[in-house]
C-alpha positions as MATLAB code, in Angstrom:
seq = 'XXXXXXXXXXXXXXXXXXXXXXXXXXXXXXXXXXXXXXXXXXXXXXXXXXXXXXXXXXXXXXXXXXXXXXXXXXXXXXXXXXXXXXXXXXXXXXXXXXXXXXXXXXXXXXXXXXXXXXXXXXXXXXXXXXXXXXXXXXXXXXXXXXXXXXXXXXXXXXXXXXXXXXXXXXXXXXX';
ca = [
       0.000    0.000    0.000;
       2.679    2.597    0.800;
       4.199    2.038   -2.668;
       0.855    2.833   -4.340;
       0.519    6.024   -2.238;
       3.981    7.218   -3.319;
       3.194    6.581   -6.996;
      -0.172    8.333   -6.630;
       1.468   11.361   -4.979;
       4.158   11.490   -7.706;
       1.502   11.405  -10.439;
      -0.458   14.149   -8.671;
       2.681   16.340   -8.449;
       3.505   15.844  -12.144;
      -0.091   16.645  -13.086;
       0.014   19.759  -10.902;
       3.230   20.930  -12.602;
       1.782   20.345  -16.077;
      -1.456   22.192  -15.279;
       0.418   25.028  -13.551;
       2.849   25.388  -16.463;
      -0.006   25.392  -18.960;
      -1.846   28.007  -16.929;
       1.257   30.184  -16.742;
       1.779   29.873  -20.518;
      -1.861   30.757  -21.208;
      -1.632   33.764  -18.893;
       1.512   35.078  -20.612;
       0.161   34.391  -24.102;
      -3.305   35.883  -23.690;
      -3.124   38.338  -20.795;
       0.525   39.343  -20.446;
       2.030   42.398  -22.120;
       3.052   41.719  -25.718;
       6.698   42.296  -26.480;
       7.519   45.592  -28.161;
       9.861   43.905  -30.643;
       7.324   43.583  -33.499;
       6.328   47.241  -33.178;
       9.965   48.306  -33.162;
      10.655   46.137  -36.189;
       7.707   47.649  -38.043;
       8.831   51.099  -36.967;
      12.318   50.357  -38.254;
      10.924   49.298  -41.636;
       8.838   52.471  -41.885;
      11.867   54.605  -40.996;
      13.931   52.812  -43.666;
      11.182   53.515  -46.230;
      11.105   57.165  -45.173;
      14.885   57.428  -45.588;
      14.667   55.817  -49.029;
      11.915   58.266  -49.972;
      14.078   61.193  -48.851;
      16.976   59.961  -50.970;
      14.715   59.639  -54.000;
      13.260   63.091  -53.349;
      16.624   64.867  -53.426;
      16.482   67.839  -55.778;
      17.737   67.315  -59.288;
      20.516   69.496  -60.590;
      20.407   71.246  -63.937;
      23.253   71.799  -66.409;
      24.824   74.523  -64.279;
      24.756   72.361  -61.140;
      22.018   74.452  -59.530;
      19.087   72.770  -57.837;
      15.788   72.932  -59.672;
      13.096   74.846  -57.807;
      10.201   72.557  -58.783;
       7.974   71.830  -55.820;
       9.924   74.194  -53.572;
       6.677   75.690  -52.254;
       5.767   72.281  -50.752;
       9.135   71.781  -49.031;
       8.289   73.812  -45.909;
       5.939   72.615  -43.218;
       3.107   74.683  -41.926;
       2.222   75.007  -38.254;
       1.402   71.724  -36.506;
      -0.446   70.629  -33.409;
       0.003   67.268  -31.690;
      -2.908   65.103  -30.598;
      -2.732   61.866  -28.593;
      -5.409   59.196  -28.257;
      -5.972   55.805  -26.660;
      -9.183   54.237  -27.972;
     -10.968   50.902  -27.924;
     -11.048   49.262  -31.334;
     -14.190   47.606  -32.683;
     -12.749   44.056  -32.629;
     -15.109   41.342  -31.425;
     -14.062   39.049  -28.573;
     -10.864   40.176  -26.877;
     -10.666   43.958  -26.235;
      -8.087   45.721  -28.438;
      -6.703   49.222  -28.053;
      -5.031   51.756  -30.302;
      -2.542   54.245  -28.912;
      -1.789   56.928  -31.456;
       0.008   60.261  -31.533;
      -0.450   62.437  -34.575;
       0.686   65.813  -35.778;
      -1.849   67.838  -37.733;
      -0.296   70.284  -40.226;
      -2.335   73.304  -41.284;
      -1.738   75.917  -43.975;
      -1.012   78.897  -41.743;
      -1.198   80.576  -38.360;
      -4.791   81.663  -38.981;
      -5.724   78.032  -39.596;
      -3.893   77.027  -36.413;
      -6.018   79.491  -34.458;
      -9.153   78.010  -35.982;
      -7.935   74.475  -35.230;
      -7.365   75.372  -31.579;
     -10.794   77.034  -31.377;
     -12.549   73.854  -32.547;
     -10.211   71.424  -30.734;
     -13.056   69.588  -28.908;
     -14.802   68.932  -32.255;
     -11.500   67.799  -33.772;
     -10.810   65.352  -30.933;
     -14.394   64.031  -31.000;
     -14.260   63.456  -34.768;
     -10.942   61.629  -34.597;
     -12.064   59.454  -31.667;
     -15.213   58.555  -33.595;
     -13.186   57.546  -36.659;
     -10.608   55.552  -34.688;
     -13.112   53.675  -32.533;
     -14.946   52.334  -35.593;
     -11.792   50.586  -36.843;
     -10.763   46.980  -36.193;
      -7.253   45.600  -35.952;
      -7.579   44.179  -39.469;
      -8.449   47.639  -40.820;
      -5.226   49.117  -39.393;
      -2.639   46.450  -40.156;
      -1.071   47.447  -43.479;
       0.675   50.622  -44.636;
      -2.175   51.155  -47.113;
      -4.691   50.915  -44.265;
      -2.806   53.579  -42.326;
      -2.761   55.836  -45.388;
      -6.536   55.393  -45.787;
      -6.953   56.327  -42.125;
      -4.820   59.456  -42.607;
      -6.931   60.477  -45.606;
     -10.173   59.867  -43.705;
      -8.977   62.018  -40.796;
      -7.720   64.709  -43.195;
     -11.071   64.933  -45.016;
     -13.069   64.957  -41.765;
     -10.949   67.730  -40.272;
     -11.155   69.814  -43.448;
     -14.948   69.489  -43.303;
     -14.822   71.056  -39.817;
     -12.608   73.979  -40.863;
     -14.390   77.070  -42.210;
     -11.549   79.246  -43.497;
      -8.341   77.263  -43.058;
      -7.147   73.970  -44.404;
      -5.496   70.885  -42.930;
      -2.546   70.001  -45.159;
      -1.438   66.673  -43.761;
      -1.788   64.200  -40.911;
       1.409   62.582  -39.624;
       1.458   59.575  -37.294;
       4.310   59.828  -34.790;
       3.183   56.800  -32.738;
       0.885   53.987  -33.768;
       0.477   50.975  -31.485;
      -2.283   48.368  -31.488;
      -2.499   46.181  -28.400;
];
């Protein structure tokens, strides 16, 4: 009898270790913080693309070695304001969140004044747009560009005299 008790206790301990290890794995996989490595890798790829785009956008030189002035009016940035959001995404099942920082570029100081005057409407409109999105709708570079365009058009519809030139994402994290 004592031999059977020892074997039974050993089996119970092994089973407890297996169940505990599985529970720990499930906790880390589904409830623990995701590693930031994929986001950094994606960020690194986007920065490399931006650098490549800058190299390709270098001004051409004419016969005399002078830079051509084509597009020079678009080379400067207008005034910007920074907005930050953390919103729930519309994914079903497990709750998902989007943390995003964006810079909104306008066409002048007058437009910046107007943007600041309607800031609550601007924030409300952007939150409404972001919270209707799912993780799948924000995964590719093309999806992010569509989101930028949607925000740009919505903000321009709110402006009466000024114009929003561009929306820049400075942080974009889905968790």
